[in-house]
LOLOPA-678741 format. One line per 4 residues: number of its first residue (from 1); their letters; for each residue y, z, x of N, C-alpha, C, CB. Coordinates in nm, 3 decimals, decimal comma, m for minus. Glycine has a CB too. Example, Ala and Ser with C-alpha at 12.3 -4.5 7.8 and 13.67 -1.06 7.14 Angstrom:
BEGIN
1	as	m0,569/0,780/1,319/m0,450/0,780/1,230/m0,330/0,780/1,320/m0,447/0,905/1,131  m0,225/0,708/1,285/m0,106/0,714/1,367/0,003/0,787/1,290/m0,060/0,572/1,408
END
This chain:
BEGIN
1	mqnm	m2,771/m5,812/4,423/m2,797/m5,665/4,345/m2,641/m5,646/4,314/m2,879/m5,517/4,454  m2,557/m5,695/4,476/m2,429/m5,633/4,456/m2,347/m5,719/4,310/m2,338/m5,651/4,619  m2,426/m5,821/4,261/m2,322/m5,837/4,148/m2,365/m5,764/4,048/m2,296/m5,975/4,098  m2,491/m5,689/4,022/m2,503/m5,631/3,925/m2,457/m5,484/3,914/m2,613/m5,652/3,902
5	htvm	m2,420/m5,464/4,055/m2,356/m5,289/4,041/m2,263/m5,344/4,012/m2,336/m5,163/4,164  m2,126/m5,455/4,061/m2,023/m5,465/4,047/m2,034/m5,520/3,861/m1,964/m5,552/4,173  m2,102/m5,557/3,807/m2,127/m5,567/3,610/m2,150/m5,419/3,572/m2,300/m5,675/3,543  m2,199/m5,351/3,623/m2,266/m5,192/3,570/m2,137/m5,091/3,616/m2,448/m5,135/3,674
9	knpi	m2,054/m5,190/3,714/m1,903/m5,007/3,684/m1,770/m5,057/3,609/m1,799/m4,921/3,894  m1,848/m5,256/3,590/m1,713/m5,311/3,523/m1,771/m5,375/3,376/m1,626/m5,446/3,634  m1,850/m5,305/3,251/m1,891/m5,381/3,171/m1,842/m5,476/3,099/m1,928/m5,333/3,121  m1,675/m5,407/3,136/m1,541/m5,463/3,008/m1,575/m5,567/3,067/m1,349/m5,418/2,995
13	lklp	m1,588/m5,641/3,151/m1,609/m5,804/3,238/m1,726/m5,873/3,124/m1,701/m5,787/3,452  m1,843/m5,844/3,111/m1,916/m5,881/3,026/m1,899/m5,935/2,883/m1,970/m5,803/3,027  m1,796/m5,875/2,861/m1,750/m5,878/2,733/m1,752/m6,024/2,685/m1,614/m5,816/2,725  m1,744/m6,079/2,564/m1,708/m6,237/2,535/m1,557/m6,231/2,550/m1,756/m6,301/2,370
17	hvll	m1,459/m6,349/2,566/m1,327/m6,342/2,566/m1,241/m6,297/2,463/m1,294/m6,443/2,590  m1,349/m6,317/2,344/m1,294/m6,371/2,182/m1,291/m6,157/2,151/m1,476/m6,524/2,037  m1,368/m6,088/2,206/m1,377/m6,015/2,212/m1,246/m5,906/2,221/m1,453/m6,037/2,272  m1,256/m5,935/2,327/m1,115/m5,860/2,429/m1,010/m5,835/2,345/m1,041/m5,961/2,558
21	kplf	m0,940/m6,005/2,317/m0,821/m5,946/2,268/m0,824/m5,843/2,121/m0,731/m6,072/2,247  m0,906/m5,851/2,033/m0,926/m5,713/1,921/m0,873/m5,608/1,998/m1,098/m5,665/1,871  m0,967/m5,629/2,103/m1,001/m5,469/2,142/m0,867/m5,393/2,201/m1,131/m5,463/2,273  m0,762/m5,491/2,271/m0,652/m5,520/2,345/m0,598/m5,456/2,268/m0,604/m5,643/2,378
25	lsls	m0,554/m5,528/2,143/m0,480/m5,490/2,027/m0,501/m5,385/1,962/m0,485/m5,568/1,947  m0,675/m5,308/1,959/m0,675/m5,230/1,867/m0,603/m5,099/1,937/m0,817/m5,217/1,810  m0,634/m5,116/2,114/m0,639/m4,993/2,184/m0,425/m5,042/2,167/m0,765/m4,983/2,386  m0,379/m5,139/2,191/m0,225/m5,122/2,163/m0,141/m5,026/2,011/m0,184/m5,288/2,151
29	lsla	m0,252/m5,045/1,930/m0,219/m5,019/1,778/m0,154/m4,890/1,827/m0,359/m5,007/1,650  m0,319/m4,808/1,865/m0,338/m4,705/1,869/m0,260/m4,601/1,985/m0,458/m4,718/1,867  m0,189/m4,677/2,061/m0,088/m4,615/2,127/0,022/m4,599/2,047/m0,055/m4,679/2,238  0,121/m4,739/2,033/0,174/m4,734/1,967/0,233/m4,595/1,828/0,122/m4,827/1,963
33	vllf	0,108/m4,603/1,710/0,051/m4,503/1,622/0,091/m4,337/1,713/m0,142/m4,546/1,601  0,065/m4,348/1,798/0,052/m4,241/1,881/0,176/m4,181/1,912/m0,011/m4,275/1,993  0,238/m4,293/1,983/0,410/m4,248/2,040/0,475/m4,188/1,897/0,530/m4,419/2,107  0,450/m4,293/1,750/0,476/m4,317/1,688/0,504/m4,116/1,569/0,385/m4,447/1,683
37	lavq	0,334/m4,109/1,629/0,386/m3,934/1,571/0,422/m3,857/1,646/0,293/m3,841/1,509  0,399/m3,872/1,765/0,505/m3,772/1,846/0,626/m3,764/1,883/0,482/m3,754/1,939  0,697/m3,864/1,804/0,813/m3,936/1,794/0,838/m3,798/1,671/0,806/m4,133/1,750  0,747/m3,849/1,546/0,822/m3,811/1,407/0,751/m3,675/1,386/0,797/m3,930/1,263
41	iphk	0,693/m3,567/1,425/0,646/m3,397/1,466/0,764/m3,329/1,527/0,511/m3,383/1,593  0,830/m3,278/1,418/0,946/m3,219/1,467/0,899/m3,106/1,606/1,022/m3,139/1,326  1,000/m3,122/1,688/1,014/m2,961/1,841/0,994/m2,865/1,753/1,202/m2,910/1,950  0,920/m2,767/1,816/0,858/m2,675/1,772/1,023/m2,601/1,813/0,692/m2,635/1,841
45	rtss	1,113/m2,545/1,667/1,197/m2,422/1,687/1,172/m2,368/1,824/1,167/m2,313/1,580  1,229/m2,354/1,935/1,162/m2,223/2,049/1,294/m2,108/1,998/1,169/m2,279/2,286  1,279/m1,970/2,050/1,333/m1,824/1,992/1,416/m1,796/2,110/1,209/m1,690/1,957  1,400/m1,878/2,208/1,418/m1,879/2,357/1,613/m1,845/2,328/1,351/m2,070/2,453
49	klpa	1,706/m1,879/2,259/1,802/m1,867/2,273/1,857/m1,756/2,137/1,846/m2,000/2,296  1,747/m1,714/2,035/1,743/m1,601/1,948/1,704/m1,500/2,036/1,653/m1,613/1,826  1,800/m1,369/1,968/1,812/m1,251/2,011/1,617/m1,220/1,888/2,017/m1,162/1,966  1,553/m1,087/1,940/1,414/m1,079/1,907/1,422/m1,097/1,810/1,338/m0,985/1,928
53	gvqi	1,494/m0,952/1,786/1,486/m0,870/1,603/1,507/m0,990/1,466/1,665/m0,729/1,577  1,558/m1,114/1,523/1,606/m1,233/1,409/1,485/m1,307/1,440/1,768/m1,331/1,432  1,383/m1,336/1,338/1,255/m1,457/1,285/1,328/m1,592/1,218/1,137/m1,380/1,139  1,287/m1,728/1,259/1,285/m1,773/1,188/1,137/m1,806/1,116/1,359/m1,843/1,225
57	rpgy	1,145/m1,799/0,924/1,014/m1,845/0,921/0,963/m1,994/0,949/0,978/m1,813/0,803  0,854/m2,016/0,951/0,751/m2,133/0,977/0,749/m2,211/0,808/0,566/m2,056/1,038  0,723/m2,311/0,833/0,687/m2,412/0,676/0,819/m2,491/0,693/0,678/m2,310/0,484  0,938/m2,525/0,827/1,007/m2,580/0,766/0,955/m2,736/0,869/1,162/m2,503/0,755
61	ssyd	0,966/m2,851/0,793/0,886/m2,945/0,900/1,009/m3,024/0,955/0,754/m3,058/0,828  1,139/m3,040/0,895/1,244/m3,117/0,963/1,335/m3,030/0,922/1,270/m3,268/0,930  1,482/m3,089/0,919/1,625/m3,013/0,876/1,643/m3,081/0,735/1,777/m3,046/0,994  1,584/m3,169/0,712/1,618/m3,191/0,528/1,511/m3,149/0,442/1,639/m3,357/0,475
65	syiq	1,391/m3,097/0,519/1,279/m3,033/0,444/1,398/m2,897/0,347/1,128/m2,953/0,587  1,418/m2,852/0,457/1,501/m2,707/0,456/1,587/m2,718/0,399/1,551/m2,646/0,564  1,704/m2,841/0,434/1,799/m2,847/0,301/1,724/m2,861/0,159/1,898/m2,980/0,311  1,650/m2,931/0,118/1,590/m2,937/m0,001/1,504/m2,829/m0,035/1,526/m3,047/m0,011
69	rqln	1,481/m2,764/0,033/1,427/m2,610/m0,071/1,556/m2,549/m0,088/1,306/m2,471/0,014  1,620/m2,554/m0,041/1,765/m2,483/m0,075/1,837/m2,536/m0,170/1,859/m2,481/0,031  1,779/m2,695/m0,173/1,869/m2,712/m0,323/1,819/m2,669/m0,447/1,898/m2,853/m0,359  1,603/m2,679/m0,389/1,585/m2,664/m0,525/1,646/m2,503/m0,554/1,417/m2,692/m0,563
73	ktln	1,693/m2,457/m0,508/1,763/m2,335/m0,611/1,837/m2,372/m0,596/1,774/m2,197/m0,609  1,906/m2,375/m0,532/2,090/m2,412/m0,613/2,046/m2,498/m0,713/2,237/m2,515/m0,505  2,051/m2,606/m0,716/2,055/m2,653/m0,817/1,912/m2,602/m0,943/2,071/m2,794/m0,767  1,879/m2,588/m0,971/1,791/m2,516/m1,077/1,855/m2,495/m1,178/1,737/m2,394/m1,045
77	pklr	1,879/m2,494/m1,276/1,937/m2,550/m1,388/1,960/m2,391/m1,446/1,836/m2,672/m1,482  1,806/m2,358/m1,453/1,797/m2,257/m1,564/1,891/m2,132/m1,454/1,596/m2,212/m1,623  1,861/m2,153/m1,357/1,951/m2,034/m1,213/2,105/m2,005/m1,259/1,975/m2,135/m1,016  2,139/m2,146/m1,244/2,260/m2,208/m1,255/2,353/m2,144/m1,376/2,230/m2,359/m1,275
81	qiwi	2,277/m2,143/m1,511/2,323/m2,122/m1,633/2,323/m1,944/m1,618/2,221/m2,201/m1,758  2,210/m1,911/m1,584/2,210/m1,728/m1,551/2,334/m1,721/m1,466/2,054/m1,651/m1,448  2,395/m1,775/m1,358/2,494/m1,746/m1,263/2,611/m1,777/m1,264/2,470/m1,780/m1,172  2,627/m1,845/m1,402/2,776/m1,862/m1,445/2,804/m1,810/m1,567/2,821/m1,999/m1,451
85	trdw	2,703/m1,717/m1,665/2,707/m1,664/m1,764/2,661/m1,521/m1,745/2,645/m1,737/m1,847  2,509/m1,526/m1,755/2,488/m1,334/m1,750/2,531/m1,256/m1,646/2,338/m1,281/m1,746  2,493/m1,338/m1,529/2,516/m1,254/m1,408/2,709/m1,267/m1,395/2,410/m1,333/m1,249  2,741/m1,360/m1,431/2,843/m1,385/m1,377/2,988/m1,265/m1,409/2,855/m1,530/m1,421
89	drkv	3,000/m1,189/m1,493/3,110/m1,052/m1,486/3,082/m0,970/m1,406/3,128/m0,967/m1,599  2,850/m0,953/m1,411/2,867/m0,846/m1,338/2,864/m0,865/m1,161/2,760/m0,757/m1,392  2,794/m0,974/m1,125/2,854/m0,951/m1,000/3,043/m0,999/m0,938/2,743/m1,029/m0,920  3,105/m1,062/m1,003/3,219/m1,043/m1,011/3,276/m0,901/m1,004/3,246/m1,103/m1,108
93	lvfs	3,222/m0,792/m1,098/3,263/m0,683/m1,038/3,250/m0,613/m0,953/3,264/m0,633/m1,076  3,114/m0,648/m0,882/3,090/m0,579/m0,813/3,133/m0,616/m0,661/2,977/m0,560/m0,843  3,133/m0,756/m0,676/3,229/m0,831/m0,530/3,356/m0,747/m0,545/3,281/m1,035/m0,542  3,430/m0,762/m0,672/3,542/m0,694/m0,661/3,564/m0,575/m0,585/3,571/m0,673/m0,765
97	hffr	3,436/m0,470/m0,607/3,449/m0,342/m0,555/3,477/m0,355/m0,401/3,322/m0,258/m0,586  3,366/m0,376/m0,357/3,328/m0,409/m0,193/3,482/m0,450/m0,163/3,191/m0,559/m0,154  3,538/m0,585/m0,211/3,686/m0,643/m0,112/3,814/m0,580/m0,156/3,721/m0,822/m0,129  3,794/m0,466/m0,281/3,857/m0,415/m0,307/3,860/m0,240/m0,205/3,835/m0,443/m0,439
101	nlke	3,763/m0,212/m0,113/3,722/m0,125/m0,042/3,715/m0,159/0,056/3,639/m0,078/m0,066  3,724/m0,261/0,092/3,814/m0,370/0,239/3,926/m0,366/0,230/3,802/m0,534/0,254  3,992/m0,408/0,091/4,180/m0,380/0,189/4,213/m0,245/0,183/4,346/m0,463/0,104  4,120/m0,172/0,152/4,149/0,003/0,173/4,097/0,076/0,304/4,070/0,091/0,049
105	rnll	4,049/m0,025/0,375/4,026/0,005/0,493/4,056/m0,076/0,611/3,920/0,031/0,491  4,161/m0,162/0,544/4,233/m0,264/0,662/4,174/m0,350/0,706/4,273/m0,217/0,776  4,069/m0,407/0,660/3,991/m0,551/0,688/3,987/m0,655/0,624/3,877/m0,547/0,695  4,117/m0,707/0,486/4,091/m0,763/0,392/4,292/m0,755/0,370/3,957/m0,686/0,286
109	ftes	4,328/m0,838/0,352/4,467/m0,832/0,337/4,537/m0,936/0,217/4,523/m0,863/0,480  4,622/m0,883/0,131/4,677/m1,025/m0,001/4,645/m1,113/0,084/4,863/m1,057/m0,067  4,699/m1,152/0,205/4,791/m1,293/0,216/4,669/m1,310/0,274/4,957/m1,325/0,299  4,549/m1,259/0,331/4,446/m1,337/0,402/4,465/m1,445/0,339/4,305/m1,294/0,403
113	kalc	4,348/m1,560/0,419/4,290/m1,686/0,394/4,195/m1,652/0,373/4,288/m1,783/0,473  4,089/m1,672/0,277/3,951/m1,593/0,286/3,853/m1,709/0,264/3,929/m1,463/0,167  3,714/m1,701/0,355/3,620/m1,841/0,257/3,494/m1,720/0,260/3,568/m2,058/0,368  3,417/m1,753/0,119/3,314/m1,699/0,118/3,226/m1,829/0,156/3,293/m1,621/m0,008
117	igar	3,079/m1,758/0,208/3,009/m1,879/0,285/2,892/m1,892/0,196/2,964/m1,852/0,455  2,843/m1,961/0,149/2,696/m1,928/0,067/2,762/m1,923/m0,116/2,608/m1,723/0,136  2,889/m2,002/m0,169/2,886/m1,923/m0,261/2,816/m1,934/m0,404/2,992/m1,908/m0,268  2,739/m2,023/m0,371/2,693/m2,079/m0,491/2,844/m2,125/m0,621/2,576/m1,945/m0,550
121	vgqe	2,799/m2,036/m0,711/2,941/m2,116/m0,791/3,066/m2,005/m0,805/2,896/m2,177/m0,979  3,053/m1,925/m0,744/3,187/m1,914/m0,699/3,204/m1,757/m0,729/3,298/m2,021/m0,781  3,127/m1,678/m0,771/3,161/m1,492/m0,784/3,214/m1,433/m0,712/3,071/m1,400/m0,785  3,221/m1,466/m0,575/3,295/m1,405/m0,428/3,380/m1,425/m0,465/3,288/m1,448/m0,286
125	veal	3,467/m1,571/m0,476/3,509/m1,609/m0,485/3,648/m1,532/m0,577/3,434/m1,687/m0,489  3,600/m1,598/m0,704/3,663/m1,547/m0,823/3,679/m1,384/m0,769/3,561/m1,574/m0,975  3,607/m1,306/m0,729/3,607/m1,157/m0,718/3,775/m1,120/m0,620/3,432/m1,103/m0,620  3,777/m1,203/m0,504/3,897/m1,187/m0,403/4,015/m1,232/m0,521/3,886/m1,306/m0,238
129	rrvg	3,970/m1,366/m0,590/4,149/m1,360/m0,682/4,145/m1,234/m0,728/4,186/m1,473/m0,841  4,084/m1,209/m0,759/4,123/m1,095/m0,878/4,184/m0,959/m0,811/3,973/m1,045/m0,973  4,153/m0,978/m0,708/4,219/m0,865/m0,600/4,312/m0,857/m0,523/4,162/m0,834/m0,522  4,346/m1,026/m0,561/4,510/m1,000/m0,499/4,480/m1,147/m0,377/4,547/m0,779/m0,394
133	vsds	4,332/m1,152/m0,359/4,351/m1,256/m0,230/4,317/m1,390/m0,285/4,246/m1,224/m0,093  4,473/m1,450/m0,371/4,430/m1,582/m0,385/4,421/m1,750/m0,318/4,477/m1,584/m0,465  4,457/m1,726/m0,174/4,446/m1,820/m0,072/4,279/m1,773/m0,059/4,565/m1,800/0,073  4,164/m1,778/m0,110/4,060/m1,769/m0,144/3,929/m1,919/m0,177/4,104/m1,689/m0,242
137	vgid	3,856/m1,945/m0,101/3,781/m2,058/m0,155/3,616/m2,049/m0,070/3,880/m2,217/m0,118  3,492/m2,106/m0,127/3,417/m2,087/m0,112/3,303/m2,251/m0,030/3,411/m2,012/m0,231  3,205/m2,250/0,050/3,149/m2,339/0,035/2,986/m2,308/0,017/3,194/m2,414/0,131  2,968/m2,452/m0,037/2,827/m2,473/m0,064/2,730/m2,613/m0,090/2,818/m2,403/m0,167
141	lvpy	2,569/m2,571/m0,049/2,570/m2,724/m0,039/2,622/m2,801/m0,197/2,397/m2,774/0,006  2,646/m2,718/m0,295/2,640/m2,792/m0,380/2,728/m2,756/m0,443/2,543/m2,808/m0,430  2,870/m2,831/m0,443/3,014/m2,770/m0,474/3,048/m2,710/m0,630/3,123/m2,891/m0,445  3,168/m2,647/m0,699/3,126/m2,593/m0,789/3,304/m2,558/m0,826/2,999/m2,479/m0,756
145	pplv	3,376/m2,684/m0,826/3,546/m2,723/m0,811/3,582/m2,564/m0,943/3,606/m2,964/m0,898  3,687/m2,534/m0,950/3,754/m2,510/m0,795/3,722/m2,379/m0,704/3,916/m2,502/m0,812  3,638/m2,305/m0,721/3,590/m2,230/m0,618/3,533/m2,272/m0,539/3,535/m2,153/m0,639  3,425/m2,368/m0,514/3,295/m2,390/m0,411/3,368/m2,510/m0,364/3,115/m2,418/m0,480
149	lkgd	3,364/m2,562/m0,247/3,371/m2,649/m0,212/3,191/m2,688/m0,150/3,495/m2,638/m0,134  3,226/m2,833/m0,152/3,099/m2,882/m0,074/3,072/m2,855/0,084/3,100/m3,029/m0,088  3,034/m2,788/0,164/3,000/m2,758/0,287/2,844/m2,685/0,335/3,109/m2,678/0,319  2,811/m2,689/0,436/2,699/m2,730/0,549/2,732/m2,564/0,587/2,735/m2,891/0,693
153	fhsq	2,675/m2,449/0,643/2,719/m2,354/0,663/2,663/m2,333/0,791/2,705/m2,272/0,569  2,641/m2,426/0,844/2,613/m2,480/0,987/2,641/m2,586/1,097/2,527/m2,495/0,982  2,767/m2,575/0,961/2,874/m2,722/1,082/2,990/m2,741/0,973/2,766/m2,946/1,122  3,081/m2,553/0,933/3,158/m2,608/0,823/3,322/m2,698/0,818/3,170/m2,488/0,750
157	pfdd	3,353/m2,716/0,681/3,419/m2,875/0,735/3,572/m2,844/0,741/3,390/m3,028/0,608  3,547/m2,762/0,855/3,703/m2,678/0,814/3,830/m2,684/0,989/3,640/m2,437/0,763  3,903/m2,655/1,022/3,985/m2,701/1,188/3,912/m2,545/1,261/4,242/m2,707/1,187  3,896/m2,521/1,318/3,917/m2,387/1,422/3,997/m2,338/1,380/3,949/m2,392/1,560
161	gtfd	3,977/m2,224/1,390/4,093/m2,106/1,348/4,193/m2,068/1,242/4,168/m2,107/1,425  4,096/m2,136/1,097/4,177/m2,183/0,950/4,175/m2,022/0,875/4,065/m2,334/0,831  4,084/m1,974/0,934/4,065/m1,866/0,808/4,112/m1,678/0,886/3,843/m1,882/0,746  4,159/m1,646/0,810/4,193/m1,490/0,870/4,052/m1,422/0,857/4,325/m1,392/0,770
165	fefs	3,910/m1,452/0,723/3,862/m1,326/0,663/3,713/m1,458/0,590/4,015/m1,214/0,522  3,602/m1,381/0,708/3,495/m1,487/0,631/3,415/m1,389/0,541/3,379/m1,580/0,747  3,346/m1,361/0,418/3,223/m1,367/0,437/3,083/m1,379/0,334/3,223/m1,276/0,500  2,971/m1,361/0,350/2,871/m1,424/0,342/2,727/m1,290/0,338/2,884/m1,536/0,470
169	nvfd	2,687/m1,335/0,209/2,541/m1,256/0,188/2,416/m1,312/0,197/2,528/m1,205/0,066  2,460/m1,446/0,269/2,309/m1,571/0,265/2,253/m1,562/0,466/2,399/m1,825/0,203  2,285/m1,430/0,500/2,272/m1,514/0,639/2,123/m1,553/0,710/2,349/m1,424/0,749  2,049/m1,507/0,568/1,907/m1,474/0,615/1,889/m1,633/0,488/1,818/m1,260/0,575
173	haly	1,976/m1,732/0,515/1,958/m1,856/0,448/1,935/m1,972/0,560/2,085/m1,884/0,354  2,018/m1,876/0,734/2,030/m1,940/0,729/1,882/m2,015/0,890/2,180/m1,929/0,702  1,840/m2,155/0,876/1,725/m2,189/0,960/1,790/m2,193/1,117/1,653/m2,343/0,907  1,991/m2,195/1,108/1,961/m2,191/1,299/2,063/m2,086/1,313/2,004/m2,361/1,422
177	plkf	2,019/m1,973/1,292/2,116/m1,882/1,328/2,250/m1,860/1,457/2,035/m1,799/1,338  2,257/m1,884/1,523/2,340/m1,886/1,618/2,423/m1,951/1,592/2,305/m1,912/1,716  2,417/m2,116/1,530/2,468/m2,193/1,454/2,603/m2,213/1,323/2,374/m2,206/1,428  2,505/m2,133/1,277/2,595/m2,024/1,175/2,679/m1,904/1,171/2,533/m1,979/1,111
181	vrei	2,654/m1,843/1,278/2,730/m1,752/1,344/2,866/m1,845/1,475/2,595/m1,644/1,424  2,827/m1,919/1,494/2,933/m1,986/1,620/3,009/m2,052/1,520/2,865/m2,107/1,758  2,979/m2,103/1,363/3,080/m2,162/1,278/3,155/m2,070/1,221/3,032/m2,242/1,180  3,152/m1,922/1,205/3,196/m1,798/1,145/3,339/m1,818/1,243/3,079/m1,642/1,167
185	ertl	3,266/m1,808/1,383/3,335/m1,742/1,487/3,440/m1,924/1,501/3,201/m1,666/1,651  3,419/m2,016/1,493/3,517/m2,129/1,549/3,637/m2,104/1,436/3,443/m2,310/1,547  3,599/m2,114/1,334/3,678/m2,118/1,189/3,777/m1,971/1,175/3,545/m2,122/1,044  3,686/m1,904/1,226/3,788/m1,769/1,232/3,925/m1,787/1,329/3,695/m1,631/1,300
189	rdgg	4,048/m1,738/1,313/4,170/m1,733/1,356/4,051/m1,607/1,449/4,332/m1,703/1,236  4,201/m1,563/1,549/4,188/m1,472/1,678/4,234/m1,362/1,598/4,282/m1,509/1,826  4,149/m1,223/1,597/4,162/m1,130/1,503/4,105/m1,130/1,346/4,286/m1,121/1,503  4,055/m1,234/1,343/4,030/m1,252/1,209/3,876/m1,114/1,200/3,990/m1,454/1,174
193	vcvl	3,883/m1,151/1,069/3,693/m1,033/1,047/3,623/m1,123/0,993/3,672/m0,867/0,917  3,482/m1,075/0,970/3,383/m1,172/0,919/3,313/m1,017/0,868/3,290/m1,303/1,046  3,273/m1,040/0,751/3,226/m0,978/0,726/3,059/m0,995/0,677/3,310/m0,946/0,674  2,919/m0,942/0,673/2,838/m1,023/0,589/2,762/m0,884/0,564/2,755/m1,168/0,656
197	hval	2,632/m0,921/0,468/2,604/m0,862/0,384/2,408/m0,876/0,423/2,687/m0,923/0,245  2,359/m0,784/0,502/2,233/m0,890/0,544/2,123/m0,749/0,451/2,197/m0,931/0,792  2,024/m0,784/0,487/1,882/m0,682/0,433/1,792/m0,634/0,563/1,758/m0,787/0,319  1,745/m0,563/0,545/1,742/m0,468/0,689/1,619/m0,401/0,641/1,890/m0,347/0,729
201	srra	1,573/m0,347/0,538/1,492/m0,264/0,512/1,378/m0,282/0,402/1,564/m0,173/0,493  1,421/m0,412/0,374/1,255/m0,507/0,259/1,343/m0,653/0,374/1,275/m0,534/m0,058  1,222/m0,755/0,330/1,204/m0,867/0,366/1,331/m0,942/0,223/1,017/m0,901/0,374  1,360/m1,045/0,248/1,491/m1,097/0,182/1,444/m1,213/0,096/1,608/m1,148/0,294
205	dkys	1,450/m1,288/0,057/1,398/m1,383/m0,124/1,294/m1,479/0,001/1,594/m1,533/m0,264  1,273/m1,532/m0,131/1,158/m1,673/m0,077/1,169/m1,815/m0,044/1,070/m1,702/m0,169  1,380/m1,749/m0,052/1,403/m1,890/m0,015/1,496/m1,875/0,134/1,493/m1,978/m0,152  1,455/m1,786/0,187/1,530/m1,703/0,319/1,390/m1,852/0,435/1,479/m1,418/0,328
209	andl	1,518/m1,777/0,547/1,477/m1,884/0,607/1,465/m1,815/0,740/1,566/m2,011/0,592  1,545/m1,698/0,748/1,479/m1,614/0,878/1,475/m1,438/0,807/1,612/m1,631/1,056  1,402/m1,390/0,896/1,439/m1,218/0,889/1,496/m1,174/0,998/1,318/m1,118/0,875  1,584/m1,090/0,929/1,679/m0,996/1,013/1,613/m0,826/0,992/1,863/m1,014/0,943
213	ysve	1,573/m0,784/1,136/1,507/m0,655/1,161/1,605/m0,480/1,198/1,413/m0,704/1,295  1,761/m0,602/1,239/1,817/m0,456/1,308/1,950/m0,533/1,323/1,734/m0,381/1,478  2,053/m0,453/1,301/2,188/m0,528/1,355/2,192/m0,602/1,477/2,294/m0,436/1,375  2,103/m0,525/1,601/2,112/m0,542/1,742/2,124/m0,690/1,760/1,991/m0,481/1,819
217	plle	2,050/m0,766/1,684/2,085/m0,898/1,708/2,188/m1,013/1,663/1,998/m0,936/1,690  2,309/m0,933/1,579/2,361/m0,981/1,526/2,510/m0,927/1,657/2,331/m0,953/1,368  2,467/m0,793/1,698/2,567/m0,796/1,872/2,591/m0,903/1,936/2,503/m0,728/1,999  2,476/m0,966/1,940/2,393/m1,074/2,047/2,460/m1,216/1,994/2,188/m1,075/2,026
221	lfrv	2,459/m1,259/1,858/2,513/m1,348/1,846/2,625/m1,378/1,822/2,474/m1,382/1,804  2,663/m1,263/1,815/2,839/m1,301/1,799/2,878/m1,301/1,944/2,950/m1,171/1,702  2,901/m1,371/1,991/2,945/m1,349/2,149/3,118/m1,356/2,142/2,870/m1,493/2,267  3,195/m1,368/2,035/3,300/m1,386/2,084/3,406/m1,294/1,973/3,317/m1,546/2,105
225	selv	3,313/m1,186/1,956/3,427/m1,096/1,802/3,307/m0,930/1,850/3,382/m1,211/1,516  3,361/m0,851/1,808/3,368/m0,670/1,849/3,320/m0,666/1,681/3,575/m0,564/1,913  3,183/m0,523/1,724/3,173/m0,468/1,593/3,278/m0,384/1,564/3,056/m0,400/1,573  3,280/m0,393/1,453/3,360/m0,284/1,363/3,308/m0,177/1,313/3,410/m0,332/1,256
229	evrk	3,227/m0,208/1,251/3,175/m0,093/1,166/2,998/m0,140/1,063/3,334/m0,058/1,039  2,938/m0,032/1,080/2,833/m0,089/1,001/2,855/0,010/0,868/2,671/m0,083/1,080  2,763/0,018/0,802/2,765/0,107/0,691/2,646/0,090/0,573/2,904/0,088/0,631  2,593/0,128/0,480/2,465/0,066/0,345/2,572/0,061/0,255/2,306/0,183/0,275
233	vdgf	2,527/m0,115/0,154/2,619/m0,090/0,086/2,456/m0,130/m0,006/2,788/m0,169/0,095  2,439/m0,149/m0,178/2,386/m0,196/m0,250/2,423/m0,356/m0,303/2,389/m0,105/m0,322  2,411/m0,473/m0,280/2,424/m0,554/m0,283/2,354/m0,669/m0,354/2,437/m0,545/m0,203  2,296/m0,654/m0,422/2,198/m0,775/m0,485/2,055/m0,738/m0,430/2,246/m0,948/m0,430
237	gldt	2,017/m0,684/m0,378/1,897/m0,677/m0,290/1,913/m0,659/m0,123/1,824/m0,807/m0,317  2,042/m0,654/m0,126/2,134/m0,634/0,054/2,182/m0,511/0,094/2,285/m0,718/0,075  2,141/m0,438/0,208/2,148/m0,253/0,126/2,276/m0,302/0,317/1,900/m0,052/0,118  2,337/m0,384/0,369/2,380/m0,315/0,554/2,519/m0,423/0,530/2,222/m0,372/0,755
241	evvf	2,665/m0,353/0,568/2,728/m0,398/0,573/2,771/m0,377/0,685/2,771/m0,396/0,497  2,816/m0,572/0,743/2,861/m0,522/0,881/2,961/m0,610/0,935/2,746/m0,512/0,982  3,045/m0,516/0,970/3,159/m0,599/1,021/3,212/m0,607/1,208/3,283/m0,535/0,929  3,269/m0,763/1,196/3,338/m0,784/1,316/3,446/m0,848/1,311/3,272/m0,839/1,401
245	rkkk	3,500/m0,850/1,430/3,634/m0,884/1,426/3,654/m0,979/1,554/3,727/m0,752/1,424  3,722/m1,102/1,560/3,677/m1,158/1,636/3,796/m1,160/1,785/3,635/m1,279/1,558  3,804/m1,180/1,854/3,878/m1,162/1,990/3,978/m1,195/2,001/3,838/m1,208/2,086  4,083/m1,133/2,087/4,171/m1,219/2,100/4,218/m1,292/2,199/4,239/m1,182/2,066
249	kkkk	4,255/m1,410/2,207/4,210/m1,476/2,345/4,338/m1,418/2,509/4,225/m1,689/2,300  4,297/m1,387/2,595/4,385/m1,334/2,641/4,477/m1,388/2,689/4,356/m1,275/2,697  4,585/m1,374/2,740/4,679/m1,478/2,762/4,743/m1,480/2,903/4,784/m1,467/2,662  4,767/m1,612/2,911/4,689/m1,643/3,085/4,836/m1,588/3,110/4,627/m1,851/3,170
253	n	4,891/m1,534/3,276/5,008/m1,509/3,314/5,049/m1,650/3,387/5,009/m1,379/3,399
END
C-alpha cells in the first residue's frame, strides 16, 4: 500500500527509462525557446522619463524596425525626385524667410556655425547659405553631399559644443525625444540657439514616431536650456516655432 501510494504521488517514476530522455529533452528545449523569446521581445519603452504631453507611437518592435521605416520614406525615389526638383525652390524660399527673420531677431548670425537636423536633401542648409550663414551643414540617415552628412539625430556625429545654432523640423520623428534633445544640448555651445518647428494643432505624418500636444513637454526635455520664445508659423504642416538658448555654465570662483 505504501509502495502504491508512492507510485501514485510520483507517476513519472513508472515511465520507462527510454521515455524519460525525450521528455527531459523536450522540457529543456521548451525552456530554451522561452528564454530566447524573452530576450528577443523588445522591452516596452517606458515613458517614466518623458513628460506627459509627448507620447511615443506604438508599432516599433525594435530600433532597427524604426530606422527601416524612416529609410522607407527617405529613400523613396519618387519623393527624393520631388524634393530636389519641384519642391526645391519653394522650400528653400520658405526656409530662407524663416532664417532671415531669426537673424533680424538676433538669434542667428552670419558667423554662426549651424546644423540642420533631419535635413534630407538639404533645402534648409541651402537656405542658410543663401542668407549668409555659410558655415552650415545638415545630417540625415541618408547623406546628400555636400549639403547633408550621414548621421542619426539620436547620436550626432559631432563633438561637444560644436555649433552656435541648430534647427530641426523633425522632432516628431524622434523615437527617443529625450536623446534627441540631449544630443542638441550636447553639441550646442554655451549660449547657442536651438530652433524647433513642431506641430501642436494636428497629428504629424504617418512616419512620425511621437506626438506632441503642447510646448510644456519641451520645457522639461531641454534641461540645460532656457525658453526664449514661442510663436506661430506656417512651415509645411508645422505650426509652432519654439526657440531655446543653452545656458552658459557658471564659472567657478
